[in-house]
C-alpha positions in Angstrom: 16.5 16.1 -5.2 12.6 14.5 -5.4 10.3 16.2 -3.0 8.6 13.1 -1.9 12.2 12.7 -0.5 12.9 16.1 0.8 9.2 16.8 2.5 9.3 13.0 3.9 7.5 12.9 7.3 9.9 12.7 10.3 7.8 11.9 12.9 4.1 10.8 13.7 2.8 14.0 14.0 3.7 15.0 10.4 1.7 12.2 9.1 -1.4 14.0 7.3 -5.1 12.6 7.3 -4.3 9.6 9.2 -5.6 11.0 13.1 -6.9 7.5 14.4 -4.0 5.4 12.8 -1.5 7.7 14.3 -2.9 7.6 17.8 -3.0 3.9 18.6 0.9 4.1 17.1 1.6 7.0 19.7 0.1 5.5 22.3 2.3 2.1 21.8 5.1 4.2 21.6 4.2 5.8 25.0 3.3 2.3 26.3 6.7 1.1 25.6 4.9 -2.2 23.9 2.4 -3.3 20.9 1.1 -6.0 19.4 1.5 -7.7 16.3 0.3 -5.5 13.4 -1.1 -5.3 10.1 -1.1 -1.8 8.3 -3.3 -1.8 5.3 -4.4 0.8 2.7 -3.8 2.2 -0.7 0.1 3.2 -2.0 0.9 7.0 -0.7 -1.3 6.8 2.5 1.7 6.7 4.7 2.2 3.1 5.8 5.8 2.8 5.5 6.8 6.3 6.8 4.6 5.9 10.3 6.3 2.4 10.7 10.0 4.3 10.7 8.5 7.4 12.7 6.8 4.8 15.0 10.4 2.8 15.4 12.0 6.4 16.2 9.6 7.5 19.3 9.5 3.9 20.5 13.5 3.1 20.4 15.0 6.9 19.9 18.6 6.6 18.9 18.7 2.6 18.4 15.7 2.3 16.2 17.2 1.1 13.2 19.4 -1.3 15.4 16.2 -2.7 16.5 14.0 -2.7 13.5 14.7 -5.4 10.7 13.0 -4.5 7.4 11.8 -7.2 4.4 11.0 -5.8 0.9 8.9 -9.2 0.0 8.2 -8.6 -3.1 11.7 -8.0 -4.0 12.8 -11.0 -2.5 9.8 -13.5 -4.1 10.1 -11.8 -7.4 14.0 -11.9 -7.7 14.3 -15.1 -5.6 17.9 -16.9 -4.9 19.6 -14.1 -6.9 18.9 -11.4 -4.4 19.8 -13.7 -1.6 22.9 -14.4 -3.4 23.5 -10.7 -3.8 22.2 -8.6 -0.9 25.0 -8.1 1.8 21.7 -8.5 4.4 21.3 -12.3 3.1 24.4 -13.5 1.7 26.3 -15.0 4.8 23.0 -16.4 5.4 21.8 -18.0 2.3 22.3 -21.4 1.5 22.6 -23.0 -2.3 21.2 -26.4 -1.7 18.1 -25.2 0.6 15.1 -23.9 -1.4 13.7 -20.1 -1.7 11.1 -20.9 1.1 13.5 -22.4 3.1 16.2 -20.4 3.1 13.6 -17.6 4.0 12.2 -19.1 6.9 16.1 -19.6 8.0 16.7 -16.0 7.5 13.6 -14.7 9.6 14.7 -17.3 12.5 18.2 -15.9 12.2 17.1 -11.9 12.4 14.1 -13.0 15.1 17.4 -14.6 17.5 19.1 -11.8 17.4 18.4 -9.6 21.0 16.8 -6.4 21.0 19.2 -3.5 21.9 18.0 -1.8 25.1 14.8 -2.6 24.6 12.1 -6.1 25.4 11.4 -6.7 22.0 12.5 -6.2 18.2 10.4 -4.9 15.1 10.5 -7.3 12.4 8.8 -5.3 9.3 7.2 -7.3 6.3 6.8 -4.3 3.4 4.1 -5.4 0.2 3.0 -8.1 2.9 0.7 -9.7 0.1 3.4 -11.2 -1.8 4.5 -13.9 0.6 3.7 -17.1 -0.3 0.9 -19.2 1.7 4.3 -21.8 2.5 6.1 -18.6 3.4 3.0 -16.9 5.9 2.8 -20.7 7.5 6.5 -20.8 8.5 6.3 -17.2 9.7 2.8 -18.3 11.7 5.4 -20.3 13.9 8.1 -18.0 14.2 5.8 -15.5 15.3 4.1 -18.1 17.9 7.7 -18.7 18.9 9.7 -15.3 19.4 6.5 -13.3 20.3 8.5 -12.3 23.5 11.4 -11.0 21.8 10.0 -9.7 18.6 7.0 -8.0 17.2 5.8 -8.1 13.5 4.3 -5.5 11.2 2.8 -6.5 8.3 2.4 -3.6 5.4 0.0 -4.5 2.6 -2.4 -3.1 0.0 -4.2 -5.7 0.2 -4.9 -7.6 3.8 -7.0 -10.5 2.6 -3.9 -11.9 0.5 -2.7 -12.7 4.1 -3.8 -16.2 5.6 -6.5 -16.1 8.7 -3.8 -17.7 10.9 -1.4 -14.1 10.6 -4.5 -11.8 10.4 -6.2 -13.5 14.3 -2.4 -12.8 15.8 -2.3 -9.2 14.8 -4.3 -5.3 15.1 -5.7 -4.1 11.9 -4.9 -0.6 11.7 -6.6 1.0 8.1 -4.9 3.5 6.3 -7.6 5.6 4.3 -7.2 7.4 1.4 -5.7 10.7 2.6 -8.6 13.6 2.8 -8.8 16.0 -0.2 -8.8 18.9 1.8 -5.6 17.5 4.1 -3.8 16.9 0.4 -4.6 20.1 -0.8 -3.5 22.0 2.7 0.1 20.3 2.1 0.6 21.1 -1.8 0.0 24.6 -0.6 2.6 24.6 2.1 4.9 22.8 -0.2 4.2 25.6 -3.0 4.9 28.1 -0.7 8.2 27.0 0.1 9.3 26.0 -3.3 7.6 28.9 -5.5 11.1 31.1 -5.6 12.6 30.3 -9.3 9.8 27.7 -9.8 6.5 27.9 -12.4 3.9 29.1 -10.5 0.8 26.5 -9.9 -2.4 28.2 -9.2 -5.2 26.7 -6.6 -7.4 25.5 -9.6 -4.4 23.8 -10.8 -3.9 22.2 -7.0 -7.6 21.3 -7.2 -6.5 19.0 -10.4 -3.3 17.6 -8.7 -5.4 16.6 -6.1 -8.5 15.0 -7.6 -5.9 13.3 -10.1 -3.9 11.6 -7.0 -7.4 10.0 -5.4 -5.4 10.3 -1.7 -2.5 9.1 -2.7 -0.7 12.0 -1.3 3.1 11.0 -2.6 1.4 10.7 -6.0 0.2 14.7 -5.6 3.4 15.8 -4.2 5.2 14.2 -7.8 2.9 15.8 -9.8 3.2 19.1 -7.9 6.8 19.1 -8.5 6.3 17.6 -12.3 3.9 20.8 -12.7 6.3 23.4 -10.9 9.5 22.7 -12.6 7.9 22.3 -16.2 5.1 24.7 -16.1 2.6 22.6 -17.7 -0.5 21.6 -15.4 -2.6 20.7 -18.1 -3.7 17.4 -18.6 -3.0 15.9 -15.4 -5.1 13.2 -15.6 -3.8 12.0 -18.9 -0.1 12.6 -17.2 -1.5 10.6 -14.0 -2.9 8.0 -15.8 -1.2 4.5 -14.4 -0.9 0.9 -16.2 -3.7 -0.2 -13.8 -5.7 2.5 -14.9 -5.2 1.8 -18.7 -6.3 -2.2 -18.1 -9.1 -0.9 -15.9 -10.5 1.2 -18.9 -9.4 -1.8 -21.5 -11.5 -4.0 -19.5 -14.6 -1.7 -19.4 -14.3 -1.7 -23.1 -14.5 -5.5 -23.2 -17.7 -5.5 -21.5 -19.1 -2.7 -23.1 -18.7 -5.7 -26.4 -20.1 -8.2 -24.2 -16.8 -10.1 -23.5 -17.2 -10.5 -19.5 -14.8 -13.3 -19.8 -11.9 -11.5 -21.2 -12.7 -8.4 -18.7 -12.6 -10.9 -15.6 -9.4 -12.3 -16.4 -8.1 -8.4 -16.6 -9.3 -7.5 -13.1 -8.2 -10.6 -11.8 -5.1 -10.0 -13.8 -4.4 -6.5 -11.6 -4.9 -8.0 -8.3 -2.5 -11.0 -9.2 0.2 -9.5 -11.1 0.0 -5.6 -9.5 -1.0 -6.6 -6.2 -4.5 -4.4 -6.1 -6.8 -5.3 -3.4 -10.6 -6.2 -4.5 -11.7 -2.4 -3.2 -8.6 -0.8 -5.2 -9.8 -2.3 -8.2 -13.2 -1.2 -7.5 -11.9 2.2 -7.1 -10.0 2.0 -10.5 -13.3 0.8 -11.9 -15.2 3.5 -10.2 -12.8 6.4 -11.8 -12.2 5.1 -15.4 -16.5 4.7 -15.0 -16.6 8.6 -14.3 -14.9 9.8 -17.1 -16.7 7.0 -19.9 -20.2 6.2 -18.6 -20.9 8.2 -15.4 -24.5 6.7 -15.7 -26.8 6.4 -12.1 -27.3 2.9 -12.3 -23.8 2.2 -13.0 -23.2 4.2 -9.8 -25.4 2.0 -7.6 -24.0 -1.2 -8.8 -20.7 0.0 -8.1 -22.3 1.3 -4.4 -23.4 -2.4 -3.7 -20.2 -4.3 -4.9 -18.4 -2.0 -2.4 -20.6 -2.8 0.3 -20.4 -6.6 -0.5 -16.8 -6.2 -0.8 -16.4 -5.3 2.9 -18.4 -8.4 4.2 -16.5 -10.5 1.4 -14.1 -13.5 1.6 -13.6 -14.1 -1.6 -12.9 -10.7 -3.6 -12.3 -12.5 -6.8 -16.0 -14.0 -6.8 -17.0 -10.4 -6.2 -15.4 -8.7 -8.7 -16.7 -11.0 -11.2 -20.4 -10.2 -10.0 -19.4 -6.7 -10.0 -18.1 -7.2 -14.0 -21.9 -9.0 -14.4 -23.1 -5.8 -13.3 -21.8 -3.4 -15.4 -22.7 -5.7 -18.3 -26.0 -5.7 -17.4 -26.1 -1.6 -17.0 -24.7 -1.6 -20.4 -27.0 -3.4 -22.1 -29.5 -1.6 -20.9 
């Protein structure tokens, strides 16, 4: 069994490193009501499990009957093929209708189902940044009409991909990267439970795992399992290197060679194809830069870009400006 499944939090209390968000969710559960929500933050910080635990505290044993989860990334990547094959949608799917119209029809149908022993039900959209603008416009109207019996929860790594009409109707809750100390404590507790019959993983290696995971607790637990089962804790940065990190390193090489246009296209591909937010692309750039060209001037450029990113309406413009700034550092 994967340890990320074995040690998946079973209640809001078990979720580490997100005290402020968990406080709000617990308060909503205790009061028996909540607004529409946008849960945003990097991968592996607890968004999906927090929704599940929140539903359990809110509804008790009936939580699954009052919670409908839509995997929007699968829906909009596989299209009508998924609607035909998935038993949740097959009885609602209509061949003569477009994907968007089918999507809106399915959402309206699920929203019309009366909640069981509750005043409202939860409609959850995982990877909400993959929703097209047309789909979001349709959702906005459904949210208006069903607000008395439904609460919509959007989970995303890129909240700026949601249209203003949806963002203005939701309370934003941000899941920050899990603090280093919290990740380290969690890994130590798992190591103590799993150490029988497996290879040892000393504290020095745990600290390497924490650094390689960069605040992603799920990733840290996967790395720990691999290290303890194989007995190899070395070269964790190379093992943990993701496709996005490889693309980022290639983009930095292009900047160094003076090809800023190609570098910008690669950074934009990370946002469009991989679903990363501007802040996540910035984090990838920072991580790659530390390994390859850790210059004080570059640290200043990244810090200024991070400040602008927090106040920007268009992340693509800020990524382009950052690329130009990095080029100036490399050329100096």
